[in-house]
N, C-alpha and C positions, 0 to 999 in steps of 0.2 A: 479607478479606472479614468481617465480625464476624458474631455470632451474630443480631442482631436483623435486618440485610440478608439474611442466608439466609433465615430466617423469612418476610419480607416476599416474597421471590423466589418461597419455595413456596404461599404464600397466593394471589399474583397467577396462577400457573400454576394453581393448582386452580380459578379462577375463568377458566379457559380463556384467557388475554391471551397475545398473541404473544410471541415472546423479545423482538423488537424492541420492543416496548411495554413490557415489563419492564424492559428495558435504558433506556431513556428514563426510566421513572417513578424507578427507583434510582439513575440515572445511574452505572451500571457499563457497562464496554464489553459489547457485544453477546457477544463469545465467552466472557467469564468467566461472564456469566450462563448460558451455554449450558453449558458445562464443569460449573458446579456441578450444573444439573439433570441432567445424564448422570452425575453422580457419585453420584447417590441416586435414580435412576429407571432403567429399561430403556434402554440405550443406543441400540436399534433403533428408539425412539419418535422419536428425534431426527434421524435422518438427515437427514430432507429438510430440516432447519433450519440444516443445514452449510453451504447457498449462502445466502450474505445479501444477495447482490445480482443485479439482472439487467440485462445491457447488451444492446440490442437493435441497436444500430449495427452495420455491416459493419466500420467502419475505426475503430482505436484507436491513441492513442499511449502507450507503454510508457518510464517512466523510474525512475532508482531513486538513491538514495545523495545527495541533493543536500547534506548536511551543512549546513543553513543554521544559523548562529551561529558557523561555525568561519572560521579563515584562508583556508580552500579554497572557501568559498561563490562562487557567480557567477551571479548573477540577470540575467544576459546571455543566458546560457543560455536560462534560462525566458524569456524575453521572446522570443528567437527561435524555441522552440518554442510558444509563442503565437501569433506570427505565422504559424507552418507551419499550426498548425490552423485559425486563421481562415480562411487561403488555402486550405485545402483541404476546409473543412467537416467538421471534425474536432470533436467536444464533450464526447470522454472520454478523460481521461488517469488510466492506474494507475500509481501510485507504488509499488515494491517496497521502501520500507524506509529509514529514515535520514534520514526529512525532516529533523530537527533534529541539531546535535551534541552537546548536553548539555554537562556540564562534562568530557569528554574531553580529553586532550591536543590541544591543537590547537584550543581554542575561542579565539575572539576574546575579550579582555579586556573588551570592553563588553558582552559576555553572558554573562558568567559567571552572571549572576543570571537563573534559567530563566525566570521572569516577563519580564525584558528581553528575553531570546531570544524568546521566544513571542510577546511583541508585535512585535519587529523581524518574525518570520515572518508575523504576520496583516498588517501595516501594508505589508511590501514584496513579498510574494510577488504576482505578477501576479494580476488579476483579470479576470474576463470573464464576464458572467451566462449566458453561452450553453454554458461548458466547466463542466463537474463532474471533480473528482479522486476518485479512490478510491485512500484511505492506508491501506498497509500500516504498521505500527509495526514498525521493528527493534530492536537492541540499543541504539542511542544513543538512540533516542526512550523505549525503556522505562526507561532511567536516570533520566529524567525522570516520567513519568506514574506510576511505581510509588511517587514519593513522596507521593501524593495526588490523587485524582479531579478537583480542582478544576484540574489542569493539563491532564487530558483534557478537561474541561468549555471549560476557554479556548480550546484549539485548535479545539472542536466550533462556536466562533462563526462562524466562516467558514461562510455558507452555500452554500459550493460544493466544500466538504470532506467527504467521506462518509468516516468512520474505520472501515475495516473487519476490525479486528482486530490482532492483535501476534503477529509471528513466522510466523503461518499464516493464511489465508483463503481460502475459495471463493468463487467466482461464476459464473454462466452468462452465457456471452457468446454470443449470437444461438442460444441451447437447448444449446451444448456447455460441460460444466464445465471450469473451468481453478482451478488452484491457484498462489496466490501466495505466496512466503515468503522468510524471511529470517532469517538463523541471530540465535537470543535465548537463549543459553544459562540465563541466570537466572531466565527466563520459566518459571513452573512449571505453567502451565493446559496441559492435555493437550486436544487438538484430532485427533479420529478422522480417520484416513487414509481417503480415498474415490478412486475412479477420476476422474483428470481427464486430458483428452485435450492438455493443454499445460501444463507448469511452468514458472513466470517466477520468477526467484532473483534476489533482490538481494545485497547484502555483499560479492561477489568483485571488485566495482570492475574488472570486464574483461567483453568480450564474448565469449560462446561458444554456438555452437549446436549440440546434439548431439541429434539426432532431435527429441523434442518438448521435451528439457531446453534452457532458456534462460537463460544468465547474462547480466544485463542490465548494460551499463556504467554507471558512475556519472556523475552529473550535476553533477561540480564539480570544483576543480583538482587537480592531482596531489596525493594525502595520503601513498602508500605507493610504496616501489621498483616494486612488481609492477603498478602501476596502468596501463590502457589510457588513450587519449585519453578524454576525456569525449564522451557521445553519447547518442542515444535512440533508439527503436525504432518504427517505423510498422506494424501488423499490419493485415491485412486478411482477413477472410473471405469467399469468395464462389464459389459453385457448388460446395460441399464442399472447397474447396482454401484452406489458410492461407499467407498470402505474408508474411515478415518481412523488412524492408527497414531496415538500420542507417543512420542518418547520425552522423557522427562530427566533432567539432569538433577540426579542425588547420589552424591558420592560415586559418580558415574552415571554413565546414559543407560536408562531404564525404560525397557519397551512396555507399553501399555495395552489393555484390551481394545480390541479392534471393535469400532462400531460401524455396523452396515445399515444404511438407508436406500430403500427400493426408489428410484427416481420415477417420477412421472412428469411430463411437459404439461405446462398449463392450456 
């Protein structure tokens, strides 16, 4: 972020613009604007702004690690998820990072150019005007967007994509704060930790549910020796009870046992 951009952000903030409005005006991701303001003002003034989105629906779908542009991408999984969402009246999908492959090992030769890869994403990713995607960027995504805001803006052309941060993001789900995380060691923006009742983590390429910490399975074909089968999660909040039902692709779609967690606010 250059000097002029920083000064513009400060000016907008002094005129009481919201973080979201400032982000849109300077074409800088929400949490980068927030992180800069936190670095020069009192951090406590911005705690309310750490929650960047609100989801009111009781039922959502959670996915991660689609790695679009790689040799492991599989749009059939996404199409099946969209069919599931439509058939079950689900309108919100959370993506826990690595939407794209970037130029890491395993990239498809047709998509080594970042713009070709993004255009491939924009044109091939399923679209339904009733379904919104809340997308956290992971380490693969960051390898593209760090090269210039033009890449961020290009991905944001999809009106069903809500880009909610890089590495760490927080949102309210039916009034409960949840955290979405994906390892991004090269990303230097510091986002303060806040209490969340649920922690969703991408990057692991395996399903794990340990208390309120959930590692989300990948939604691409096997990339590493440790990868589980690809899959997705359906999460429901009702009567202060959180239910997590995994679905795994293994010669067809297999429904797994549901995990139930009693919700308690901090």
